[in-house]
C-alpha positions in Angstrom: 70.2 67.5 228.6 68.3 65.0 230.7 65.2 63.4 229.1 61.9 64.0 230.9 59.7 61.2 232.2 57.2 61.9 229.4 60.0 61.7 226.8 61.2 58.4 228.3 57.7 57.0 228.1 57.4 58.0 224.4 60.9 56.6 223.6 59.8 53.2 225.1 56.7 53.2 222.9 58.2 54.1 219.5 59.2 51.4 217.1 62.9 52.1 216.4 62.6 51.5 212.6 59.1 52.5 211.6 58.6 55.2 214.2 55.0 53.9 214.9 53.8 54.3 218.5 52.7 51.2 220.4 49.9 51.3 223.0 49.3 55.0 222.0 46.2 55.5 224.2 47.8 54.3 227.3 51.1 56.0 226.6 49.5 59.4 226.0 47.7 59.2 229.3 50.9 58.2 231.1 52.8 61.1 229.5 50.1 63.5 230.8 50.5 62.0 234.2 54.3 62.2 233.9 54.1 66.0 233.5 52.5 66.3 236.9 55.0 63.9 238.5 57.9 66.0 237.0 56.4 69.2 238.4 56.1 67.5 241.8 59.7 66.3 241.6 60.7 69.9 240.8 58.8 71.1 243.9 56.3 73.1 241.8 53.0 71.3 242.8 51.5 69.0 245.4 48.1 67.4 246.0 45.9 68.9 248.8 42.5 67.3 249.5 42.7 65.5 246.1 43.3 68.8 244.3 46.5 70.0 242.6 48.0 73.0 244.3 50.9 75.2 243.2 53.9 75.5 245.5 56.1 77.5 243.2 55.1 79.1 239.9 58.7 79.5 238.7 59.5 77.8 235.4 61.6 74.6 235.5 63.3 75.1 232.2 61.6 72.5 230.0 59.2 74.0 227.5 56.5 71.3 227.8 56.6 71.3 231.6 56.6 75.1 231.8 53.5 75.2 229.6 51.8 72.7 231.8 52.7 74.6 235.0 51.5 77.9 233.4 48.1 76.3 232.7 47.9 75.1 236.3 48.9 78.5 237.8 46.4 80.3 235.5 43.5 78.2 236.6 41.3 79.9 239.2 39.5 76.8 240.4 41.7 73.9 241.5 41.4 70.6 239.7 42.0 66.9 240.5 45.0 65.1 239.1 42.7 63.1 236.7 41.2 66.3 235.4 44.6 67.8 234.7 45.7 64.6 232.9 42.8 64.9 230.5 43.4 68.6 230.0 47.2 68.4 229.5 47.3 65.2 227.4 47.5 66.7 223.9 50.1 69.3 224.8 52.1 66.8 226.9 52.4 64.3 224.1 53.4 66.9 221.5 55.9 68.4 224.1 57.5 65.0 224.5 57.9 64.4 220.8 59.3 67.9 220.3 61.7 67.4 223.2 63.0 64.2 221.7 63.3 65.8 218.3 65.2 68.8 219.8 67.6 66.3 221.5 68.3 64.5 218.3 67.0 61.2 219.6 64.2 60.7 217.0 63.5 62.1 213.5 60.1 63.1 212.1 58.7 61.5 208.9 55.3 62.1 207.3 53.8 59.2 205.4 50.4 58.8 203.7 48.0 56.0 204.7 46.2 54.6 201.7 47.9 57.3 199.7 45.6 59.9 201.2 45.9 60.6 204.9 49.2 62.1 206.2 50.5 60.4 209.4 53.6 61.4 211.4 56.1 58.8 212.5 59.2 59.2 214.7 61.9 56.6 213.8 65.0 56.4 216.1 67.9 58.8 215.2 70.1 58.0 218.3 69.6 54.9 220.3 71.9 55.7 223.1 69.3 57.3 225.4 66.8 54.5 225.0 69.5 51.9 225.6 70.6 53.6 228.8 66.9 54.0 229.9 66.2 50.3 229.4 69.4 49.3 231.2 68.3 51.5 234.1 64.8 50.0 234.2 66.3 46.4 234.0 68.6 47.2 236.9 65.8 48.1 239.3 63.0 45.8 238.0 64.8 42.6 236.8 68.0 42.7 239.1 66.5 44.3 242.2 68.7 47.4 242.4 67.4 50.3 244.5 65.8 52.9 242.3 66.4 56.7 242.4 63.2 58.8 242.7 63.0 59.5 238.9 63.3 55.9 238.0 60.8 54.8 240.6 58.4 57.5 239.4 58.8 56.1 235.8 58.2 52.6 237.0 55.0 53.7 238.9 53.7 55.4 235.7 54.4 52.3 233.6 52.7 50.1 236.2 49.7 52.4 236.5 49.2 52.5 232.7 49.7 48.7 232.4 52.7 49.1 230.1 54.8 46.3 231.6 55.3 44.5 228.3 56.3 47.7 226.6 59.2 48.2 229.0 60.1 44.4 229.3 58.8 42.6 226.2 60.8 39.4 226.8 60.6 39.1 230.6 58.3 37.0 232.8 55.1 39.1 233.0 54.1 38.1 236.5 57.5 38.7 238.0 57.8 42.0 236.3 54.4 43.2 237.4 55.0 42.1 241.0 58.4 43.9 241.2 57.0 47.1 239.5 54.1 47.1 242.0 56.5 46.8 244.9 58.5 49.8 243.6 55.4 51.8 243.0 54.2 51.2 246.5 57.7 51.9 248.0 58.7 54.9 250.1 61.2 56.3 247.6 60.3 60.0 247.5 59.2 62.8 249.7 55.5 62.7 250.9 54.5 65.5 248.6 55.9 63.8 245.5 54.4 60.4 246.6 50.9 62.0 246.9 51.1 63.2 243.3 52.4 59.8 242.0 49.8 57.8 243.9 47.0 60.1 242.6 48.4 59.9 239.0 48.7 56.1 239.2 45.1 55.8 240.5 43.8 58.1 237.7 45.7 56.1 235.1 44.0 52.9 236.4 40.5 54.5 236.1 41.2 56.0 232.7 42.4 52.6 231.3 39.6 50.6 232.8 37.0 53.1 231.5 38.5 52.9 228.0 38.7 49.1 228.1 35.0 48.9 229.3 34.0 51.3 226.6 35.8 49.3 223.8 34.2 46.0 225.0 30.7 47.5 225.1 31.2 49.1 221.8 32.2 45.8 220.2 29.4 43.8 221.8 
């Protein structure tokens, strides 16, 4: 079964041995955005006048995405992409981890911090999917191959969440960021999908900038 964009983002963020998540705040926001991008790619939603609108309420067959779609369908008053990202974040992240567990790509471990507080970790169980994912990203970002719409959507999410180093830890940062921005701005998908991706990327930028400003002010 194909991994979802949210699952791919989580795979990139997990340390293979310890199962600890890197850049967890940014990744969780990106996973929430990925749910909306997936639904757009499946022809279920679009953005009209900055608000998320349902095109087709039929389930897509992925439990986490179907739960997100059901929430959007059930909401009487339309919401903006950023609002849905906040609302869906917790379920989207848990759905991504459950999806990777179901596919046998990670395993769940519970450890106690300071001997008291239980913390879940997700070490790698099968590295084939992450290896293939990184090869796909390297092909389009480092070698200049033309991306398919799913890969381009993932690149746009990584770029919007400022997760360049997570995807390409050993590459030239400026070159990677420039290429990822070019892909994110490219005309690689239908207009309806592009509108959702652009809105999600913009929302990610605002969320991350707000969080960064808050942490700086809190530490001053």
